C-alpha positions in Angstrom: -13.9 21.4 -31.1 -14.6 24.2 -33.7 -15.0 22.5 -37.6 -12.3 24.1 -39.8 -12.5 24.1 -44.0 -9.4 24.2 -46.2 -9.4 27.2 -48.4 -5.9 26.5 -49.9 -2.4 27.3 -49.6 -0.7 30.8 -48.6 0.9 32.7 -51.5 4.3 31.3 -50.8 3.1 27.7 -50.2 4.4 27.3 -47.0 0.8 27.2 -44.9 -2.4 26.0 -45.3 -5.3 28.5 -45.1 -8.4 27.3 -42.9 -11.5 29.1 -42.3 -13.6 28.5 -39.4 -17.6 28.8 -39.4 -17.4 32.5 -38.9 -15.5 32.8 -41.9 -12.3 33.9 -39.8 -8.8 32.7 -41.6 -6.6 30.5 -39.7 -2.7 30.0 -40.7 -1.2 26.3 -40.1 2.5 26.0 -41.3 2.8 23.0 -43.4 5.7 21.2 -41.6 6.8 17.7 -41.1 4.7 17.0 -38.4 1.6 17.9 -40.2 3.0 15.9 -43.4 3.8 13.0 -41.4 0.1 13.1 -39.7 -1.6 13.3 -43.0 0.1 10.3 -44.0 -0.1 8.4 -41.0 -3.9 9.4 -41.2 -4.3 7.8 -44.7 -2.8 4.9 -44.1 -4.6 4.1 -40.9 -7.9 4.6 -43.0 -6.8 2.6 -46.0 -6.4 -0.8 -43.9 -6.8 -2.3 -40.7 -4.3 -5.0 -41.5 -1.8 -5.1 -38.6 1.8 -4.8 -39.5 3.6 -8.0 -40.3 0.4 -9.9 -41.4 0.1 -11.2 -44.7 -1.9 -8.9 -46.9 -5.0 -10.3 -48.8 -5.3 -9.0 -52.2 -8.4 -7.1 -51.2 -6.5 -5.3 -48.5 -3.7 -4.7 -51.1 -6.2 -3.3 -53.7 -8.1 -1.2 -51.2 -5.0 0.7 -50.0 -3.8 1.4 -53.4 -7.4 2.6 -54.3 -7.2 4.9 -51.4 -3.9 6.4 -53.1 -1.0 4.8 -51.7 2.0 3.7 -54.0 3.4 -0.1 -53.5 6.4 1.6 -51.8 4.1 3.1 -49.4 2.3 0.0 -48.4 5.6 -2.0 -48.3 6.7 0.3 -45.8 3.6 0.5 -43.8 3.1 -3.1 -43.5 6.3 -4.8 -44.1 4.7 -6.9 -47.3 7.2 -7.7 -49.9 6.6 -5.1 -52.8 6.6 -7.5 -55.4 3.6 -9.3 -53.8 1.8 -6.1 -53.7 2.5 -5.3 -57.3 0.9 -8.4 -58.3 -2.4 -6.7 -57.4 -2.0 -3.2 -58.1 -2.6 -2.9 -61.8 -6.4 -3.2 -61.9 -6.9 -0.9 -59.4 -4.3 1.6 -60.8 -6.3 1.2 -64.4 -9.7 2.2 -62.2 -8.3 5.1 -60.7 -6.9 6.2 -64.3 -10.4 5.3 -65.7 -12.0 7.7 -62.7 -9.9 10.3 -63.7 -10.9 10.2 -67.4 -14.1 10.2 -66.7 -14.0 13.0 -64.4 -12.2 15.1 -67.1 -15.0 14.6 -69.3 -17.5 16.4 -67.1 -19.0 19.4 -68.9 -18.6 22.8 -67.5 -21.1 25.0 -68.8 -20.4 28.6 -69.0 -22.3 31.3 -67.0 -23.8 32.9 -70.2 -26.1 31.4 -72.8 -23.6 32.0 -75.5 -20.7 29.6 -75.8 -20.8 25.6 -75.2 -20.0 23.5 -72.3 -16.0 22.5 -72.3 -14.8 19.2 -70.8 -12.8 19.6 -67.5 -9.6 18.6 -68.9 -10.0 20.8 -72.0 -11.0 23.8 -69.9 -7.9 23.3 -67.4 -5.8 22.6 -70.6 -6.8 26.0 -71.9 -6.1 28.1 -68.8 -3.1 26.4 -67.8 -1.9 27.5 -71.3 -2.7 31.1 -70.8 0.2 30.7 -68.3 2.4 29.0 -70.5 2.3 25.6 -68.8 3.9 22.8 -70.7 0.9 20.1 -71.2 3.5 17.6 -71.3 3.8 18.2 -67.2 -0.1 17.8 -66.8 -0.7 14.6 -64.7 -4.3 13.0 -63.9 -5.1 10.7 -60.9 -7.9 9.6 -58.7 -8.2 7.7 -55.4 -11.3 6.9 -53.5 -11.8 8.8 -50.0 -13.6 7.1 -46.8 -16.8 8.9 -47.9 -17.1 6.9 -51.0 -16.4 9.8 -53.2 -13.5 10.1 -55.4 -10.9 12.7 -55.1 -9.3 13.6 -58.6 -6.1 15.5 -58.9 -4.5 17.5 -61.8 -0.6 18.0 -61.1 1.5 20.0 -63.4 4.6 22.3 -63.4 4.5 25.9 -63.3 7.1 28.4 -62.5 9.5 25.7 -61.8 7.3 24.1 -59.3 5.1 21.2 -59.3 1.6 22.1 -58.6 -1.8 20.4 -58.0 -5.6 21.2 -58.2 -8.0 18.9 -56.7 -11.7 18.1 -57.1 -14.2 15.7 -55.8 -16.1 13.4 -58.2 -19.4 11.9 -57.6 -22.5 11.0 -59.7 -21.1 12.7 -62.8 -20.2 15.8 -61.5 -17.0 17.5 -59.9 -16.7 19.9 -57.2 -13.3 22.2 -56.6 -11.7 21.6 -53.4 -8.8 24.7 -53.3 -8.3 27.5 -55.1 -6.3 26.3 -58.0 -9.3 23.8 -58.9 -11.6 26.9 -58.8 -9.3 29.1 -61.1 -9.2 25.9 -63.6 -12.9 24.9 -63.7 -14.7 28.2 -62.9 -17.7 28.5 -65.4 -16.5 32.1 -66.5 -14.7 32.9 -69.5 -11.0 31.3 -69.6 -9.3 34.6 -70.1 -11.1 36.4 -67.0 -11.2 35.9 -63.0 -8.1 35.7 -60.8 -5.3 34.4 -62.5 -2.6 33.0 -60.2 0.9 34.3 -60.6 2.5 30.7 -60.8 5.7 32.3 -61.7 6.2 34.0 -58.2 8.4 33.0 -55.3 
């Protein structure tokens, strides 16, 4: 089986762009089947607790840490949502803290001139170039199976909700999609490919 890597979304955001080891690109339409498969995979990885069993606090918190909401967990396990909410707050605080830490990671310029800029400030500068309302920006983080954290910035641009993602580990961030690469590129904030957020 050939291993494919996610490069990002197509311009119309209707499909994923995947790349094989030879560099060839493949297009996978984002339909209900794909969305459903991703949700099932995340839930399966989050906890081994069988449906109907009483969830222990640790199992609830592991699922929240993986990015699921209380409603997601209740729908998957049949557990009472209020019971789940009793244990989610510390993990939500942890996720918020990790997102803040990742946002403080310094992005260094390519040249000797200029000073390093925290990721959050650099992303804000670049989104403001596209007249994105800073109030629409939301940072979140959740832990993946490999132990790294996935940090996501969501924002509204061109009347659409969009997102950029990075992995965060050992005090460094690595862009995972085209939006993230543009927002955290080490070059000047007024250069490089500027996504046409208003199109479509």
